[in-house]
N, C-alpha and C positions, 0 to 999 in steps of 0.2 A: 563603568565598566557594562552598564546591563543596557546603556545607549549601542557599542555594537552590536549587540542581538536586536535592539530593538529596531535598529538601521533596515538593516533587510526582510525582517514581518512584515516591518510599515511597509517599506518598497515594495516588494513583492504583494501585500494585500492591493495597494494603490492601483499597481498596473496589471492586475488578474478583473477587481472590479470595475476597472474603465474599460478595458482591452475585450472583456467579454460581449458586450451589446452587438460589439463587430466581427467576431466571430460567430455566434448568433447568424447573421444575415450571409456571412461566408459560407457556412454549414448548410443553407437555405440554395447557394447560388450554387456549387460544387456538388448538392445531390447528397450531401453527408444526411442523413434521413436517416430518423430509425420509424418505422411501419408497426401499428397495432399490429399483435397477433396472439394466438389463443396462451402462449407462454409468458406475453408483457402484462405488466399493472397497467400501462398507461393507453387510454381508450383515444386517443389523437396522433398527426404527425406530431415528432420531435426533431427540433437540431439535434446533430450528437456534434463531437469535436471540440467541448468544452474545456479539454485538457488540454490544445493548445493554448490559452490563455494562462491556465497554472503553469504548462512549459516555459514559455514567454516570461513569467514574472519570473519565477525561481533562478531563472540563466542572468536578467537584469539584475536581481538582485545580486547573484553569485560573484557576477564579474565585480559589479558595484563594491562589493565587501570584502572580497579576497582575494592574495595573490594567485595569479593562472600560475601555478607550478604544475608538472607533471601528470602529480596524481588528480586535482581539478579536473583540467583539461580532459583528463578520461574519462572523468565520472560525466563531465556535460555532454562530452561525444560521445559514448554508450548513450544515455539517454535522448540525444538527439538520433540518434537511429532508433531507438524504442519509440518516439513520436513520429518518426517517420511512417514505421510497420502500422501505428496506431492508424496514423490519416489515411491512408490507404485500404485501412480495413473498415472505419468508419465512412466510408464511399465505397467501397467497393466490396465487403464483407467476404474477407480473402479466407482461404482454405485452414483450419486449424494449422495442418503441419506448419503453412505457410509461414503461419504469426509465431511459432514454436522458433524455427530459426533464425527469424530474424532475434527474438528475444535471447537464443543463445551466442548470437554475434554478438549484442549487445556486452552480452557476458565477459566474451570473448576479449571485447575492448579492451575491459578494466583489466583481465589476468595482462592482455600485451603494455598494460600500463603498469605494470608491478602490484596492481589491487589485488591482492588474493589470500585467502585462510590457510596460512604453513601453518598453523599447530593448533592445539587449544586444550584450555587447563586438565590434569589431571588432579580428582577430588581427591587423592591422597599425596597429591606433593609433585611440582613439578610438570612437566609439559609432555602432551605428546605431539611429536611431529609427523607431519602428514606427507612429508615429501611426496612421492606418484601423486598420490590421493588429491593434495591439496587443488590443482587444476580442475577435475571435474568434480570436486564439491562446492569449489568457490561455483562454477556454472549451476550449480543443482540448484545453489541456494540464493544464488537472482533469478533464477527462471520460476523458479518455486514461489519468492515472496512476488514476483509480477504478476503472477498467477492469480495469486490468493485475494490478491484487492479487483483482479476483474473481475471474477466471479461472485463477490460478494457485488456487484455493481447491477443490484436487481428496481432497487428501491431510489425514490426522490432524494435525494440528501444522504443516503446509507455510506457510501464510499466515500465521497467527500470528505465528513463527519468524522466517520471512522479515521480514518485519513489524516485528518487536521488533529484530534486527539492525540493518536499515536507519535506523530512527528511533535509535537507539542510537549508530551514525555519524553521523547529523546534526546529535544534539545534541553530540557532542565535537568537532568542528567548528567548530559554534556557538561552543561553550564556548572551543574557543580564538581564535578571532579576533575574543570579545568580543561576540555578538550576545546577548544576555541572553534578549529576549523569545521567540526561535525556540530557544535551547537549551531552557528552559521548558517551552514546548508539546512539543518533542521528547520530553524526558526526562517527560513525563505521559504522552505515547503511549505509550512503549516501557513504562514503568510497568503502564498499566490493559493491552497488550496480555501480558505476564509472569506478570500476577494470573491471567488469563483461560488461559494456555499451562499450568498446572497439570492444567487440565480438559480439556484439547482436546488435547493430546500423545498418540500412541499408546499405550494404545488408550482413543479419546475416548470421552467421556460424553456433551459436548453437542458443537455445531458454533456456529461465527461468525454462519453462513450471511451471505445477503447484506448483511445491515445490519452486521456486522462488517465484511466485505470492500471493501465500498465506502468507509465508513468510515475505515479506515486509510487506505487511497489516496486518497480527498478529502486528507484533514488533511495528509498527505506534502507534496500539491501545493496546498495550501493555505500551508504554511508555506513554502514555495518560491517562490515566487512573493513572499508577504510579505517572506521575507531580502532577495530582491532588491529589491521595492520599499525598504526601508529601510536595506538594506544601501550600496546602489549599488553590485554587485559579482554578475557573472554566475553564479560560484562558488557561489553559493546554489542559484542554479535548477539547476545539475548536480550538485551533491553526490549531491541525493536522486535526480537519474535515472541516475546510474550505481550507487547504492545497490543501488536495487531494476532494476537490469541483467537480472536473469533472468529476473523475472516478464514482463516489455516484451520480451525476445528469444521470450521464449514464446508470448508476443499474435503476437510479427510472424512468426513462425515459424505458427500458427494461423492468419491472415487468409492468407499463402503458400499451405498447404496447401491450405486450402478452394478460393479462387482457382483454381488449377492445377487443383482434382477439378471445377469446375462447381456448386459447394455455398456454399451460404449464408455471408456470410463471421460472421455470430453465431449459426449452429447449430453445438448442442455436437456434440462428438464424444470420442472414446477417443485422441487424435493428440498432447495433451499430453506433455511433458516427462515427466513423475513417471510416466504412463501405459506409456512406452516404457521407464523402468527397471524397473518392476513385470514387464513382458514381458521383458526380459531376466534376470530371476531375483533383483531384489534385492524384500526383505521392503519394510513400508511404513515402519518405523523405519529402513532402512537409505536408501531411497530419501529420506526427509526429510532424515535427516544430513546426506547427497550434497550437496545442494541447499540446505542450510544453510551447508555448506566453502562452494561456489561462493559463493552471496551474502557470505561472510565474506571471498573474496577480493578480490571487484567492490569491496565497502568499503572495502578496507588499500587499495587502486588508488583508489577515492576520496580518501581522506587522503591520498595520496602525493599525487594533484594538487593537493588545496586546498592544499596547505605547499610544495610548489614550484612549480605553474603552470606546469611546463615538458617539454623536450621525453621527457625520461625519464619522469616520473609518465605522459604521456601514453602511449607506448610499451607500459609496464603493463598498465593498461586494454586497450590494443588485444589484448596478446598473450593478455591473459586473456578478452577476448569471444569473439577466433578462434578460440582452444581450446574453448570451449564452443560456439562453432557450428558447429565439427569433430564436434564428439564429439556433437552431440543432430545432424547431420546424417548420422551414421554410427550411429545406432541409428532412422534413419528415421522420425526428425517430421515431414519434410515428406511424408511418404508415407499416401492415405488408408486408413482404418481404419474 
């Protein structure tokens, strides 16, 4: 049975690994490059667009492994829209509002194909049916996930590694509960990211760009909503959210920091967690590996929560989140820079 999940993982990893050098040449050819500035860590011109390799590898693995049902087509179509927006942004640096419109459109595609959050568990028993709030909550959920991975993409291999660990966790939980389609999609995403990570880990030779970071966040969101629809289990929603807890918290801190300092919440700065770690004397590899470790700890908590769905698992997650929040505050993540 494991071969059913190993095939999409290995296929996606192979395609991504082979394709990335060609995408690198394409990025230079079309001018999808990232130039150094005061906010960025790298010191030389770097090709972006690496996420295109992740996208192609994921789509090929998904098509080769799954029947193209209405749901799968909806996820792939929405992902294609996200990638188109990402490619345009990697080349032309689109305004934030234009990117947001593209993300909303991709989320609306999921809704149009019947993939939306229709209910959540009532902790005291039964369910809360969202009715009119279903569509706006789904769009908010997808757009939020799409952006949290994008915002943490600031060091070589950081967003890719966090995405790989998170998608692996979702896949393991889906396999554990017998959610075949979710496990296959997660395996394909994880494999595609790992194949690319060979070129993206420090010292990186290519960046994934917004094409990759938005696509990873979008697929994680789409998988979570799809899982909630097909499995009638809220665990499908919250395991990805816990697994991506680090970029979610970093984004929340960024919003609070910018709001409290009277800055637009979409304005970039050097106050993210990885920037603060560099300021504290960590080199890029050390900072990235530390953030991998935090993500892994959150993912262990997510697996325990899915397995036990009880007080002790929730306590473990709360303890990890609290520790990260306290540590982030101590290194000044809420201070403007």
